[in-house]
C-alpha positions as CSV (number, residue, x, y, z in Angstrom):
1,X,96.4,-29.7,-28.6
2,X,95.5,-30.7,-32.1
3,X,97.5,-33.9,-32.1
4,X,95.6,-35.2,-29.1
5,X,92.3,-34.5,-30.8
6,X,93.3,-36.2,-34.0
7,X,94.5,-39.3,-32.1
8,X,91.4,-39.4,-29.9
9,X,89.0,-39.1,-32.8
10,X,90.9,-41.7,-34.8
11,X,90.7,-44.1,-31.9
12,X,87.0,-43.5,-31.3
13,X,86.3,-44.3,-35.0
14,X,88.4,-47.5,-34.8
15,X,90.7,-46.3,-37.6
16,X,94.4,-47.3,-37.5
17,X,97.1,-44.9,-38.3
18,X,97.7,-46.9,-41.5
19,X,94.0,-46.7,-42.4
20,X,94.1,-42.9,-41.9
21,X,97.2,-42.6,-44.0
22,X,95.6,-44.7,-46.8
23,X,92.3,-42.9,-46.8
24,X,93.6,-39.3,-46.4
25,X,96.6,-39.7,-48.7
26,X,98.9,-38.4,-46.0
27,X,102.1,-40.4,-45.4
28,X,102.0,-42.8,-42.4
29,X,105.2,-41.2,-41.1
30,X,103.5,-37.8,-41.1
31,X,100.4,-39.2,-39.2
32,X,102.7,-40.7,-36.6
33,X,104.6,-37.4,-36.2
34,X,101.4,-35.4,-35.9
35,X,100.0,-37.7,-33.3
36,X,103.1,-37.5,-31.1
37,X,103.3,-33.8,-31.4
38,X,106.5,-33.9,-33.3
39,X,105.2,-32.9,-36.7
40,X,104.6,-29.5,-38.1
41,X,101.8,-30.2,-40.7
42,X,100.5,-27.7,-43.2
43,X,96.9,-26.6,-43.1
44,X,96.4,-28.7,-46.3
45,X,97.6,-31.8,-44.5
46,X,95.5,-31.2,-41.4
47,X,92.5,-30.6,-43.7
48,X,93.0,-33.9,-45.4
49,X,93.1,-35.7,-42.0
50,X,90.2,-33.7,-40.6
51,X,88.0,-34.6,-43.5
52,X,88.5,-38.3,-43.0
53,X,87.9,-38.0,-39.3
54,X,84.7,-35.9,-39.7
55,X,86.4,-32.9,-38.2
56,X,86.9,-29.3,-39.4
57,X,89.7,-26.8,-38.9
58,X,89.1,-23.2,-37.7
59,X,91.9,-20.8,-38.2
60,X,92.4,-17.8,-36.0
61,X,94.7,-15.0,-36.9
62,X,96.3,-13.4,-33.9
63,X,97.3,-9.8,-34.1
64,X,96.0,-9.2,-37.6
65,X,97.4,-5.7,-37.6
66,X,100.9,-7.1,-37.4
67,X,100.7,-8.9,-40.8
């Protein structure tokens, strides 16, 4: 799950949720919601967080014929 990966990476880097919010420009409340699996962040929000954490996002489109 993405929220576990974000929290794990943040913890390994020694970055607090507040630090991540400040550096990424994403609201602290949003960071908390994402890390608890309660948020529904946009790709743009996830990208901001991933950039700070040295991660990247890969998108996979399932059933592309159904779009």
